[in-house]
C-alpha positions in Angstrom: -6.9 -13.3 10.5 -8.4 -10.3 12.3 -11.9 -9.7 13.5 -12.5 -7.2 10.7 -11.4 -9.8 8.1 -13.8 -12.2 9.5 -16.7 -9.7 9.5 -15.9 -8.7 5.9 -15.7 -12.4 4.9 -12.2 -12.2 3.6 -10.4 -15.5 3.0 -6.8 -16.5 2.4 -5.5 -13.4 4.3 -1.7 -13.0 4.1 0.0 -10.2 6.0 3.5 -9.3 5.0 6.0 -6.7 6.4 9.4 -5.7 5.2 11.9 -2.9 5.6 12.2 -0.7 2.5 10.0 -0.4 -0.6 10.9 -3.6 -2.5 8.0 -5.6 -1.2 5.6 -2.9 -2.5 7.1 -3.0 -6.0 7.0 -6.8 -6.1 3.3 -6.9 -5.0 2.3 -4.2 -7.5 3.9 -6.3 -10.2 1.8 -9.3 -9.2 -1.4 -7.3 -9.8 -0.2 -5.8 -13.1 -3.6 -5.9 -14.9 -5.5 -4.1 -12.1 -6.1 -0.5 -11.3 -5.1 1.1 -8.0 -6.1 3.9 -5.7 -3.3 5.9 -4.1 -3.5 8.1 -1.0 -0.3 10.0 -0.2 0.6 12.8 2.2 -0.2 15.4 -0.5 -2.5 14.0 -3.1 -5.1 11.2 -3.7 -5.7 9.4 -7.0 -7.7 6.6 -8.3 -7.8 4.5 -11.5 -4.0 4.3 -11.7 -2.4 1.5 -13.7 0.9 -0.1 -12.6 3.2 2.3 -14.4 1.3 5.4 -13.1 1.2 4.1 -9.6 5.0 3.5 -9.6 5.6 7.0 -10.9 3.3 8.5 -8.3 5.2 6.6 -5.5 8.5 7.8 -6.9 7.3 11.4 -7.0 6.2 11.2 -3.4 9.6 9.6 -2.3 11.5 12.3 -4.2 9.5 15.2 -2.9 10.3 14.8 0.8 12.9 16.9 2.4 13.5 14.6 5.4 15.3 11.2 5.0 12.8 8.6 6.0 13.2 5.0 7.0 10.4 3.1 5.1 8.6 0.0 6.2 6.1 -1.8 3.8 3.1 -3.5 5.3 0.9 -5.5 2.9 -2.2 -7.5 3.1 -3.3 -9.9 0.3 -6.7 -11.5 0.5 -9.7 -12.8 -1.4 -12.8 -10.8 -0.9 -16.3 -12.3 -0.5 -16.9 -12.1 -4.3 -13.8 -14.3 -4.9 -11.6 -11.4 -6.3 -8.0 -11.2 -5.1 -7.3 -7.8 -3.4 -4.2 -6.0 -2.1 -3.6 -3.3 0.5 -0.1 -1.8 0.8 1.0 0.7 3.4 4.3 2.5 3.0 5.2 4.0 6.4 8.0 6.5 6.6 9.6 7.1 10.0 11.6 10.2 10.5 13.1 9.1 13.8 14.6 6.0 15.3 12.0 6.0 18.1 8.9 3.9 17.8 6.7 6.5 19.3 4.6 9.2 17.6 6.3 11.8 15.5 4.4 14.4 13.6 6.9 14.2 10.7 6.1 10.5 10.0 4.2 9.9 6.7 2.0 7.1 5.4 1.1 6.2 1.8 -1.7 3.7 1.1 -2.3 1.8 -2.1 -5.3 -0.4 -2.7 -6.5 -2.5 -5.7 -9.8 -1.4 -7.1 -12.6 -3.8 -7.9 -12.3 -4.8 -11.6 -15.0 -3.7 -13.9 -16.8 -6.4 -15.8 
């Protein structure tokens, strides 16, 4: 657990990392009834359900000209109100080096707070 998680009173924090995009799809399926926000290299959307989010991710993956090597980083936690939340980062690396490359991309998906 990081210091930010402690300050924001997040509990049951689970960090996962995997090569490829399969982890992202599995975690989105776990939170099927929830809405998501999506922040990609070109556009930002909110209020997306599972199907729309997967379509948006596929559009972003298909629209790139460069062949990227994707890594999925995910954080599942329970916020201070007791609601399970999810943050997924899809990181596309254009080169084999681990240093900075201006062609690298990042897509962030977050669950929204459910409306009562």
